[in-house]
C-alpha positions, -999 to +999 in steps of 0.1 A: -236+408+733-269+425+723-290+411+695-282+443+675-245+438+680-248+401+671-267+410+639-241+435+630-213+411+635-231+383+617-237+406+587-200+416+588-188+380+589-211+370+561-198+398+538-161+391+548-164+354+538-189+357+511-216+338+529-251+342+517-284+324+523-301+306+495-318+332+472-356+335+478-365+326+442-346+293+445-366+284+477-398+295+461-392+273+430-382+243+452-414+245+474-436+251+444-423+220+427-431+200+458-465+215+460-473+206+424-459+170+427-433+178+401-407+151+406-384+163+378-386+198+390-377+188+425-347+168+413-334+200+396-340+222+426-330+198+454-300+208+475-286+189+505-290+206+539-263+226+554-247+240+522-228+272+520-261+292+515-276+278+547-273+298+579-256+285+610-282+279+637-260+257+661-222+252+666-228+215+665-229+203+630-257+175+635-278+198+656-275+225+630-287+202+603-316+191+625-328+227+630-326+233+593-344+201+586-373+211+610-376+245+593-376+229+558-403+205+567-424+233+582-422+252+549-429+219+529-459+211+550-474+246+546-468+245+508-485+211+505-515+221+526-518+252+503-517+227+474-546+207+487-531+180+509-552+172+539-539+190+569-539+159+591-519+139+565-494+168+561-488+172+599-486+135+603-458+131+577-441+161+594-443+145+628-429+111+615-400+126+597-390+153+622-390+125+650-369+103+628-344+131+621-341+139+658-331+103+665-303+106+639-267+106+652-249+116+620-251+143+593-253+116+567-284+101+583-301+134+585-294+140+548-310+107+539-341+116+560-342+150+542-342+133+508-368+107+519-390+135+533-390+155+501-398+123+481-426+113+503-444+147+501-438+149+464-453+114+459-483+124+480-489+156+461-484+137+427-511+112+439-533+142+449-530+157+414-541+124+399-569+121+423-580+156+414-586+144+379-612+118+391-649+125+391-668+135+421-680+098+424-644+083+425-630+110+447-659+105+471-652+068+472-616+074+480-624+099+508-649+075+523-624+047+524-597+069+540-621+079+567-634+043+574-604+020+572-610+011+608-646+001+602-663-024+579-667-009+545-696-020+523-703-010+487-738-002+498-726+022+525-705+041+500-733+043+476-757+056+502-730+082+511-729+093+475-766+090+469-760+067+440-767+029+432-740+004+442-736-009+406-730+025+392-704+033+419-686+000+413-685+005+375-674+040+377-646+033+401-633+004+381-634+025+349-616+056+363-593+041+389-585+010+369-590-012+400-620-028+417-632-008+447-627-039+469-592-042+459-585-005+465-599-009+500-576-038+506-545-020+493-552+010+516-556-012+546-524-030+539-507+003+536-521+014+568-510-019+584-475-015+573-473+019+590-488+005+622-462-024+621-434+001+617-445+030+639-466+016+666-465-011+694-498-027+684-497-065+681-505-082+649-539-094+662-547-059+674-539-044+639-559-070+622-588-061+644-585-024+641-583-026+603-613-049+601-596-079+586-619-102+605-593-126+618-555-126+624-550-155+601-568-138+572-549-106+578-516-126+577-527-143+544-537-111+527-506-093+539-483-120+527-500-120+493-496-082+489-463-077+504-444-110+499-438-117+536-459-121+569-466-091+590-443-104+617-414-108+593-421-074+578-419-058+613-388-077+623-370-068+591-379-031+591-390-021+626-373+011+636-345+004+612-350+040+601-337+053+634-306+033+632-299+039+594-315+073+591-341+061+567-378+057+567-391+026+551 
């Protein structure tokens, strides 16, 4: 059957059974809420994948949801980049969640991944909106830390990067962010370590070295203090559970 004939038949079936795709305005509002980091708006607009207003892309129900999920994530990624999210962060999130969805075996698992993906992008955009309220000094500090998590970070280096005195940078960061710069650096390194423990094959000692914790024992001590368990236990309890359960920790 030619494409034109298939299209005509599809339109006939849709009219006959009252099938319609999600209205454009609803989609626009949904992606707009994500872009703005509007958690309440997203809750109002959120719809599960594969509803009556979704087209049929595969005869297999699970594969159909996977296709719709990939399309949805592509639109979310584009919306967030337009909203100011770093392109690398947006595409990294996309890769992680699409890969996780691809490993799902049930519709329920994909629906969970869908919800978690939306929540992750909304949370990132909400943080970005807060960050945009910071001064150039604090935003510059955060950018520097993000780009240098794998190297030793000194207050003097950040101050030189910003062209300001170390004492001023330290005071301003504490005042606006409500946390000491050194503590902020540690928190970001721990967050990166958690991702590496879950989504990479690096050993604990390699992660400690990569994120400049100095020694493996020091890394374990700091991680346990921040997370409540050792890196080894965290990896054992959570490693790739997202594939089996359809969830990203």
